DRENZADREN-420987 format. One record per residue: x, y, z of N, C-alpha, C in turn; residue in one letter. Coordinates in nm, 3 decimals, decimal comma. Example, Ala and Ser with C-alpha at 12.3 -4.5 7.8 and 13.67 -1.06 7.14 Angstrom:
<atoms>
n_X:n_Y:n_Z:ca_X:ca_Y:ca_Z:c_X:c_Y:c_Z:resn
1,319:-0,569:0,780:1,230:-0,450:0,780:1,320:-0,330:0,780:A
1,285:-0,225:0,708:1,367:-0,106:0,714:1,290:0,003:0,787:S
</atoms>
This chain:
<atoms>
n_X:n_Y:n_Z:ca_X:ca_Y:ca_Z:c_X:c_Y:c_Z:resn
-1,728:2,160:3,665:-1,710:2,107:3,551:-1,839:2,108:3,464:M
-1,847:2,098:3,379:-1,942:2,130:3,305:-1,985:2,009:3,227:T
-2,092:2,003:3,200:-2,205:1,867:3,179:-2,146:1,809:3,037:K
-2,081:1,864:2,964:-2,028:1,773:2,874:-1,893:1,707:2,891:P
-1,785:1,788:3,011:-1,697:1,713:3,099:-1,767:1,587:3,162:Q
-1,869:1,641:3,207:-1,911:1,530:3,297:-1,970:1,371:3,181:E
-2,022:1,417:3,084:-2,089:1,333:3,020:-1,936:1,220:2,945:Q
-1,803:1,309:2,950:-1,693:1,254:2,850:-1,656:1,175:2,988:A
-1,618:1,247:3,116:-1,618:1,138:3,204:-1,701:0,981:3,228:K
-1,793:0,977:3,203:-1,880:0,898:3,218:-1,863:0,776:3,123:Q
-1,848:0,852:3,021:-1,785:0,775:2,901:-1,665:0,698:2,881:D
-1,583:0,765:2,948:-1,441:0,691:2,965:-1,418:0,593:3,022:S
-1,315:0,527:2,992:-1,252:0,420:3,051:-1,134:0,405:3,072:K
-1,065:0,304:3,143:-0,932:0,267:3,186:-0,843:0,392:3,239:G
-0,730:0,399:3,158:-0,656:0,507:3,213:-0,733:0,631:3,229:F
-0,787:0,676:3,086:-0,835:0,803:3,086:-0,957:0,856:3,191:Q
-1,007:0,733:3,221:-1,122:0,742:3,360:-1,065:0,792:3,461:R
-0,953:0,720:3,513:-0,860:0,695:3,611:-0,845:0,798:3,648:Y
-0,769:0,895:3,529:-0,664:1,014:3,554:-0,762:1,130:3,559:Q
-0,876:1,119:3,488:-0,960:1,250:3,495:-1,013:1,268:3,619:E
-1,054:1,148:3,668:-1,124:1,164:3,840:-1,031:1,180:3,967:T
-0,882:1,097:3,921:-0,802:1,160:4,032:-0,742:1,314:4,018:I
-0,743:1,357:3,907:-0,724:1,508:3,846:-0,821:1,597:3,878:L
-0,947:1,541:3,898:-1,078:1,674:3,975:-1,057:1,645:4,096:D
-1,010:1,547:4,187:-1,005:1,530:4,291:-0,899:1,640:4,323:F
-0,751:1,642:4,251:-0,636:1,671:4,320:-0,637:1,799:4,323:S
-0,684:1,885:4,185:-0,689:2,026:4,194:-0,746:2,103:4,296:T
-0,865:2,019:4,338:-0,953:2,068:4,441:-0,861:2,071:4,574:E
-0,798:1,900:4,582:-0,712:1,950:4,747:-0,572:2,017:4,735:Y
-0,573:2,079:4,622:-0,440:2,122:4,588:-0,457:2,282:4,621:L
-0,575:2,327:4,600:-0,588:2,450:4,585:-0,582:2,529:4,695:E
-0,624:2,485:4,809:-0,539:2,569:4,963:-0,400:2,623:4,921:P
-0,331:2,482:4,910:-0,189:2,527:4,890:-0,136:2,577:4,790:A
-0,213:2,609:4,682:-0,155:2,655:4,576:-0,192:2,828:4,585:W
-0,314:2,895:4,663:-0,354:2,986:4,709:-0,267:3,031:4,793:Q
-0,219:2,953:4,907:-0,098:2,942:4,971:0,030:3,067:4,966:A
0,039:2,990:4,857:0,182:2,972:4,779:0,166:3,141:4,698:R
0,073:3,146:4,653:0,019:3,258:4,543:0,016:3,380:4,672:K
-0,021:3,351:4,787:0,000:3,453:4,884:0,096:3,511:4,981:N
0,150:3,398:4,964:0,272:3,396:5,055:0,248:3,388:5,204:K
0,152:3,285:5,236:0,082:3,265:5,332:0,139:3,135:5,359:T
0,169:3,094:5,517:0,138:2,976:5,559:0,056:2,854:5,567:E
0,042:2,774:5,531:-0,060:2,663:5,555:-0,064:2,570:5,625:L
-0,132:2,555:5,696:-0,136:2,428:5,794:-0,096:2,285:5,742:P
-0,045:2,191:5,752:0,007:2,023:5,716:-0,152:1,993:5,793:A
-0,229:1,898:5,659:-0,326:1,850:5,680:-0,288:1,664:5,728:S
-0,383:1,617:5,812:-0,315:1,484:5,842:-0,320:1,374:5,736:P
-0,370:1,442:5,590:-0,450:1,330:5,518:-0,303:1,401:5,376:T
-0,234:1,505:5,368:-0,097:1,507:5,326:-0,034:1,361:5,246:D
0,007:1,357:5,394:0,109:1,190:5,345:0,013:1,103:5,236:A
-0,145:1,112:5,283:-0,213:0,963:5,212:-0,217:1,029:5,082:L
-0,240:1,165:5,055:-0,272:1,184:4,925:-0,130:1,205:4,851:F
-0,044:1,238:4,899:0,116:1,186:4,815:0,120:1,085:4,751:S
0,078:0,983:4,823:0,141:0,881:4,803:0,002:0,811:4,703:T
-0,088:0,849:4,725:-0,203:0,778:4,617:-0,176:0,877:4,427:V
-0,158:1,016:4,469:-0,122:1,108:4,390:-0,031:1,068:4,300:F
0,102:1,087:4,365:0,240:1,038:4,310:0,273:0,961:4,260:Y
0,222:0,832:4,335:0,217:0,733:4,278:0,188:0,687:4,154:G
0,034:0,751:4,113:-0,004:0,762:3,987:0,072:0,853:3,900:F
0,159:0,950:3,900:0,210:1,071:3,825:0,336:0,948:3,792:T
0,351:0,876:3,890:0,509:0,826:3,825:0,524:0,733:3,739:E
0,366:0,702:3,750:0,316:0,572:3,599:0,325:0,635:3,489:I
0,241:0,769:3,505:0,209:0,822:3,405:0,358:0,902:3,295:V
0,441:0,913:3,397:0,535:1,005:3,355:0,648:0,879:3,268:S
0,642:0,753:3,328:0,667:0,636:3,278:0,638:0,595:3,091:T
0,474:0,622:3,131:0,410:0,605:2,979:0,470:0,704:2,935:I
0,445:0,808:2,927:0,512:0,924:2,857:0,664:0,894:2,787:D
0,731:0,861:2,887:0,883:0,848:2,829:0,861:0,723:2,709:A
0,807:0,573:2,717:0,767:0,526:2,637:0,719:0,576:2,471:L
0,631:0,701:2,522:0,557:0,756:2,345:0,683:0,839:2,357:K
0,777:0,876:2,396:0,865:0,926:2,377:0,988:0,874:2,309:L
1,000:0,778:2,342:1,128:0,679:2,287:1,087:0,654:2,133:C
0,946:0,592:2,154:0,881:0,568:2,008:0,902:0,710:1,860:Q
0,871:0,816:1,949:0,902:0,899:1,900:1,072:0,941:1,809:T
1,100:0,952:1,919:1,257:0,962:1,885:1,314:0,867:1,811:L
1,291:0,703:1,790:1,339:0,587:1,719:1,310:0,663:1,594:I
1,173:0,710:1,540:1,139:0,749:1,435:1,178:0,847:1,319:R
1,250:0,923:1,423:1,274:1,044:1,331:1,445:1,049:1,373:V
1,481:1,135:1,276:1,672:1,126:1,191:1,713:1,164:1,363:A
1,824:1,136:1,350:1,950:1,114:1,464:1,971:1,288:1,462:P
2,048:1,318:1,597:2,104:1,431:1,628:2,223:1,443:1,519:P
2,241:1,615:1,433:2,323:1,628:1,338:2,471:1,617:1,408:R
2,496:1,643:1,538:2,602:1,703:1,614:2,671:1,539:1,576:S
2,811:1,589:1,550:2,923:1,492:1,526:2,983:1,452:1,711:K
2,940:1,468:1,763:2,976:1,418:1,885:2,892:1,301:1,924:A
2,803:1,291:1,856:2,688:1,179:1,869:2,688:1,107:1,763:I
2,746:0,986:1,799:2,724:0,850:1,701:2,601:0,810:1,688:L
2,548:0,815:1,581:2,444:0,785:1,552:2,402:0,627:1,602:P
2,505:0,523:1,570:2,484:0,394:1,625:2,447:0,378:1,783:D
2,564:0,456:1,839:2,550:0,473:2,011:2,382:0,512:2,020:E
2,384:0,657:1,958:2,233:0,744:1,998:2,116:0,653:1,949:Y
2,131:0,517:1,895:2,012:0,455:1,841:2,019:0,363:1,940:F
2,128:0,284:2,005:2,111:0,197:2,086:2,095:0,245:2,270:K
2,135:0,370:2,255:2,072:0,465:2,371:1,912:0,436:2,373:F
1,878:0,499:2,290:1,710:0,479:2,276:1,658:0,362:2,289:L
1,700:0,255:2,235:1,666:0,106:2,260:1,658:0,068:2,406:V
1,792:0,103:2,451:1,851:0,051:2,585:1,731:0,163:2,693:G
1,710:0,228:2,681:1,621:0,340:2,735:1,470:0,289:2,733:A
1,424:0,262:2,623:1,314:0,204:2,595:1,274:0,066:2,677:Y
1,386:0,003:2,725:1,339:-0,141:2,755:1,407:-0,092:2,901:F
1,438:0,021:2,960:1,462:0,035:3,088:1,316:0,091:3,148:Q
1,268:0,154:3,038:1,145:0,249:3,086:1,045:0,115:3,151:E
1,005:0,017:3,003:0,927:-0,059:3,038:0,980:-0,166:3,169:M
1,065:-0,171:3,207:1,112:-0,252:3,336:1,062:-0,171:3,476:Y
1,086:-0,002:3,408:1,032:0,068:3,535:0,889:0,097:3,580:I
0,813:0,049:3,449:0,706:0,075:3,440:0,619:-0,057:3,496:L
0,686:-0,175:3,497:0,617:-0,315:3,576:0,637:-0,266:3,726:G
0,768:-0,264:3,740:0,783:-0,207:3,903:0,706:-0,057:3,967:Q
0,655:-0,014:3,895:0,572:0,108:3,939:0,418:0,034:3,927:R
0,406:-0,014:3,872:0,260:-0,056:3,862:0,251:-0,186:3,965:L
0,347:-0,272:3,957:0,342:-0,331:4,100:0,313:-0,272:4,200:D
0,388:-0,148:4,254:0,449:-0,091:4,370:0,266:-0,007:4,418:T
0,237:0,043:4,259:0,148:0,146:4,315:-0,004:0,007:4,378:Y
-0,012:-0,064:4,266:-0,135:-0,167:4,291:-0,119:-0,227:4,454:A
0,029:-0,277:4,506:0,003:-0,271:4,625:-0,026:-0,190:4,763:K
0,057:-0,055:4,710:-0,025:0,039:4,784:-0,144:0,047:4,804:R
-0,242:0,093:4,689:-0,400:0,101:4,668:-0,417:-0,014:4,771:M
-0,416:-0,162:4,744:-0,444:-0,272:4,791:-0,474:-0,238:4,980:S
-0,356:-0,184:4,989:-0,290:-0,180:5,138:-0,383:-0,052:5,176:R
-0,389:0,054:5,170:-0,466:0,140:5,182:-0,607:0,112:5,170:L
-0,621:0,105:5,107:-0,786:0,081:5,043:-0,859:-0,054:5,110:Y
-0,723:-0,167:5,155:-0,790:-0,255:5,231:-0,865:-0,345:5,097:R
-0,816:-0,346:5,059:-0,874:-0,451:4,936:-0,727:-0,525:4,859:K
-0,724:-0,644:4,934:-0,621:-0,742:4,905:-0,636:-0,822:4,787:P
-0,767:-0,816:4,764:-0,809:-0,942:4,675:-0,766:-0,901:4,502:Q
-0,745:-0,768:4,495:-0,701:-0,704:4,338:-0,559:-0,769:4,306:I
-0,466:-0,748:4,439:-0,343:-0,802:4,356:-0,310:-0,931:4,294:L
-0,400:-1,028:4,318:-0,373:-1,148:4,237:-0,422:-1,131:4,121:P
-0,513:-1,071:4,058:-0,577:-0,993:3,955:-0,461:-0,937:3,864:I
-0,436:-0,839:3,929:-0,326:-0,745:3,864:-0,192:-0,815:3,823:V
-0,145:-0,907:3,955:-0,046:-1,025:3,895:-0,081:-1,073:3,748:N
-0,202:-1,109:3,729:-0,214:-1,234:3,654:-0,244:-1,169:3,516:E
-0,347:-1,082:3,505:-0,397:-1,005:3,396:-0,327:-0,888:3,341:H
-0,243:-0,841:3,471:-0,131:-0,737:3,384:-0,012:-0,725:3,387:I
0,053:-0,773:3,543:0,223:-0,734:3,511:0,257:-0,888:3,422:L
0,160:-0,996:3,428:0,286:-1,099:3,364:0,242:-1,101:3,239:S
0,140:-1,050:3,171:0,132:-1,028:3,045:0,283:-0,879:2,959:P
0,221:-0,815:3,084:0,403:-0,706:3,088:0,485:-0,762:3,060:L
0,535:-0,803:3,142:0,673:-0,932:3,145:0,697:-1,023:3,039:S
0,566:-1,088:2,953:0,592:-1,171:2,871:0,654:-1,069:2,782:G
0,571:-0,939:2,750:0,610:-0,833:2,624:0,793:-0,858:2,664:I
0,831:-0,803:2,821:0,968:-0,757:2,811:1,052:-0,878:2,779:N
1,055:-1,011:2,827:1,101:-1,112:2,784:1,130:-1,128:2,616:R
0,991:-1,144:2,538:0,989:-1,176:2,463:1,046:-1,072:2,333:T
1,076:-0,955:2,369:1,190:-0,844:2,319:1,292:-0,821:2,361:R
1,369:-0,951:2,472:1,476:-0,943:2,558:1,563:-0,857:2,637:G
1,388:-0,783:2,685:1,432:-0,687:2,772:1,518:-0,704:2,928:A
1,611:-0,727:2,931:1,662:-0,731:3,036:1,776:-0,637:3,058:H
1,761:-0,542:2,991:1,854:-0,397:3,018:1,898:-0,405:3,160:V
1,822:-0,418:3,273:1,869:-0,405:3,417:2,016:-0,468:3,446:H
2,021:-0,604:3,342:2,152:-0,662:3,377:2,209:-0,653:3,253:A
2,189:-0,645:3,165:2,307:-0,606:3,097:2,257:-0,554:2,948:Q
2,358:-0,458:2,877:2,290:-0,423:2,746:2,240:-0,497:2,652:R
2,106:-0,418:2,614:2,050:-0,527:2,440:2,098:-0,477:2,339:Y
2,111:-0,576:2,259:2,167:-0,583:2,110:2,078:-0,673:2,035:T
2,090:-0,670:1,881:2,069:-0,767:1,806:2,163:-0,785:1,665:D
2,097:-0,814:1,588:2,170:-0,802:1,456:2,159:-0,687:1,392:K
2,004:-0,639:1,406:2,010:-0,475:1,352:2,117:-0,384:1,412:D
2,158:-0,408:1,540:2,186:-0,314:1,625:2,373:-0,308:1,616:L
2,375:-0,456:1,604:2,503:-0,505:1,567:2,558:-0,423:1,427:D
2,476:-0,459:1,321:2,509:-0,436:1,180:2,523:-0,256:1,208:M
2,449:-0,190:1,246:2,445:-0,051:1,240:2,622:0,004:1,340:L
2,685:-0,029:1,451:2,755:-0,031:1,481:2,889:-0,075:1,376:S
2,849:-0,171:1,338:2,973:-0,205:1,247:3,013:-0,112:1,138:T
2,907:-0,071:1,034:2,881:0,030:0,988:2,929:0,181:1,013:Y
2,920:0,164:1,132:2,959:0,313:1,212:3,083:0,310:1,211:S
3,150:0,229:1,287:3,291:0,227:1,294:3,378:0,208:1,149:L
3,317:0,170:1,035:3,381:0,156:0,894:3,353:0,290:0,852:L
3,273:0,342:0,837:3,244:0,487:0,791:3,362:0,568:0,863:S
3,359:0,584:1,007:3,487:0,666:1,049:3,587:0,646:1,011:R
3,657:0,511:0,937:3,769:0,476:0,911:3,756:0,546:0,716:H
3,644:0,513:0,676:3,624:0,523:0,517:3,520:0,558:0,500:D
3,526:0,701:0,470:3,395:0,747:0,408:3,255:0,704:0,310:A
3,343:0,575:0,236:3,260:0,538:0,154:3,149:0,471:0,205:K
3,137:0,414:0,321:3,092:0,331:0,403:2,973:0,426:0,460:F
2,967:0,561:0,420:2,832:0,673:0,525:2,676:0,623:0,472:A
2,698:0,588:0,312:2,574:0,522:0,251:2,505:0,425:0,354:D
2,619:0,315:0,345:2,602:0,160:0,410:2,542:0,178:0,542:H
2,597:0,343:0,622:2,538:0,340:0,780:2,403:0,419:0,774:L
2,424:0,516:0,649:2,256:0,558:0,654:2,123:0,446:0,618:E
2,178:0,356:0,534:2,055:0,226:0,488:2,075:0,161:0,624:D
2,134:0,110:0,655:2,135:0,066:0,803:2,032:0,092:0,917:Q
2,087:0,242:0,889:1,985:0,333:1,028:1,849:0,339:0,999:Y
1,812:0,341:0,865:1,690:0,372:0,813:1,611:0,234:0,860:W
1,686:0,104:0,812:1,651:-0,044:0,797:1,629:-0,073:0,975:L
1,683:-0,027:1,109:1,726:-0,029:1,210:1,558:0,032:1,247:A
1,556:0,168:1,203:1,491:0,288:1,242:1,318:0,190:1,212:Q
1,311:0,123:1,077:1,185:0,090:1,070:1,161:-0,051:1,133:R
1,259:-0,146:1,147:1,218:-0,226:1,237:1,192:-0,247:1,371:E
1,278:-0,170:1,483:1,221:-0,089:1,579:1,115:-0,022:1,614:W
1,103:0,074:1,502:0,979:0,151:1,522:0,830:0,069:1,513:G
0,821:0,006:1,456:0,717:-0,116:1,457:0,721:-0,201:1,568:E
0,790:-0,251:1,586:0,871:-0,297:1,747:0,767:-0,220:1,861:K
0,823:-0,084:1,856:0,772:-0,029:1,988:0,697:0,021:1,941:V
0,624:0,057:1,850:0,478:0,091:1,806:0,397:-0,009:1,834:K
0,414:-0,193:1,835:0,362:-0,245:1,868:0,349:-0,268:2,026:N
0,448:-0,262:2,111:0,485:-0,245:2,218:0,406:-0,192:2,330:N
0,378:-0,044:2,273:0,301:0,049:2,353:0,183:0,041:2,319:N
0,132:-0,028:2,195:-0,043:-0,033:2,161:-0,059:-0,147:2,259:A
0,019:-0,254:2,298:0,001:-0,384:2,396:0,003:-0,267:2,560:A
0,103:-0,175:2,583:0,133:-0,128:2,707:-0,025:-0,057:2,725:V
-0,077:-0,009:2,614:-0,193:0,069:2,667:-0,323:0,011:2,694:K
-0,313:-0,116:2,575:-0,447:-0,210:2,686:-0,474:-0,240:2,813:I
-0,289:-0,286:2,844:-0,298:-0,362:2,957:-0,301:-0,250:3,092:L
-0,244:-0,102:3,056:-0,290:0,006:3,130:-0,434:0,053:3,154:A
-0,534:0,016:3,037:-0,641:0,009:3,065:-0,690:-0,078:3,137:D
-0,652:-0,148:3,129:-0,700:-0,268:3,224:-0,673:-0,268:3,382:R
-0,570:-0,227:3,421:-0,512:-0,175:3,511:-0,555:-0,112:3,576:Y
-0,618:0,039:3,523:-0,681:0,150:3,589:-0,854:0,084:3,599:F
-0,874:0,001:3,527:-1,020:-0,033:3,534:-1,049:-0,089:3,663:D
-0,938:-0,187:3,705:-0,904:-0,246:3,807:-0,937:-0,165:3,944:L
-0,876:-0,075:3,929:-0,819:0,016:4,042:-0,907:0,118:4,078:L
-0,995:0,177:3,969:-1,122:0,265:3,983:-1,200:0,207:4,093:Y
-1,252:0,109:4,050:-1,390:0,105:4,164:-1,352:0,068:4,301:P
-1,185:0,068:4,306:-1,142:0,041:4,444:-1,092:0,244:4,525:V
-1,075:0,311:4,467:-1,057:0,423:4,442:-1,189:0,523:4,484:V
-1,291:0,494:4,422:-1,391:0,546:4,392:-1,527:0,536:4,454:T
-1,626:0,606:4,520:-1,724:0,545:4,507:-1,842:0,668:4,447:K
-1,933:0,573:4,371:-2,044:0,691:4,323:-1,941:0,795:4,218:D
-1,872:0,696:4,150:-1,747:0,789:4,057:-1,684:0,876:4,099:G
-1,649:0,907:4,254:-1,581:1,031:4,282:-1,469:0,993:4,355:E
-1,367:1,038:4,368:-1,224:0,977:4,417:-1,222:0,963:4,607:F
-1,174:0,921:4,638:-1,170:0,926:4,776:-1,072:0,882:4,849:F
-1,060:0,986:4,955:-0,896:0,898:5,028:-0,991:0,814:5,142:L
-0,910:0,730:5,113:-0,962:0,589:5,258:-0,903:0,678:5,402:P
-1,054:0,614:5,488:-0,967:0,671:5,659:-0,859:0,568:5,719:R
-0,796:0,634:5,792:-0,667:0,614:5,840:-0,676:0,659:5,973:T
-0,577:0,619:6,068:-0,571:0,667:6,203:-0,539:0,791:6,232:G
-0,439:0,825:6,115:-0,397:0,995:6,108:-0,525:1,105:6,088:R
-0,604:1,046:6,067:-0,743:1,164:6,040:-0,782:1,147:5,929:G
-0,900:1,253:5,864:-0,904:1,233:5,739:-1,036:1,385:5,691:R
-1,010:1,389:5,586:-1,075:1,493:5,566:-1,195:1,504:5,540:K
-1,278:1,610:5,541:-1,446:1,611:5,533:-1,488:1,518:5,421:A
-1,431:1,538:5,325:-1,503:1,428:5,202:-1,431:1,280:5,238:K
-1,354:1,225:5,291:-1,297:1,079:5,300:-1,465:1,008:5,365:D
-1,447:0,894:5,272:-1,585:0,809:5,354:-1,513:0,676:5,356:V
</atoms>
């Protein structure tokens, strides 16, 4: 790592700092496996491989969910597909439902990852803090927006009107302009909602990983905890 990279890492906080730290460790940890695959040779399994997978891939699951929230924000704000096989109202309602589903999944993954890290690193004291300052506010965002799509499909006045004009336009072409206007209104309304939600998620994610950072690092370096199954030389 170059000196500018080291300084940037020291200056970063929250999600970015956690990600940079775990990726620094992971690239080194996975290098032998990558070289073995490249050279088509066998690499004996390490006793810490399962532990590494729990820590690393649990983090990547959270990253993929946050990325999905960002993707939903982008798709909500751009024009729908032009294919006649895709109804604009159904497409838009699908995006809204997918967004809320990803919000729900994010809460579950944050909860699971915190529990696993607290157990592996023997830091049970972080769980009440995570619940109070991260998971509770996140569930509050979901409740405010009516995000119970794991139980039933979400709808509201804008989405209902969008469906109405979509149905009417298929019967009478003169309603096509109304459909286009309603789609634009739904985009504006939901684009703002999702933008604000994602901004709140970013703040919570930074707080979450600021809480986990001192659990999984020592002197700014990521480490795997000792277990009865053995450890790497760099474990402490």
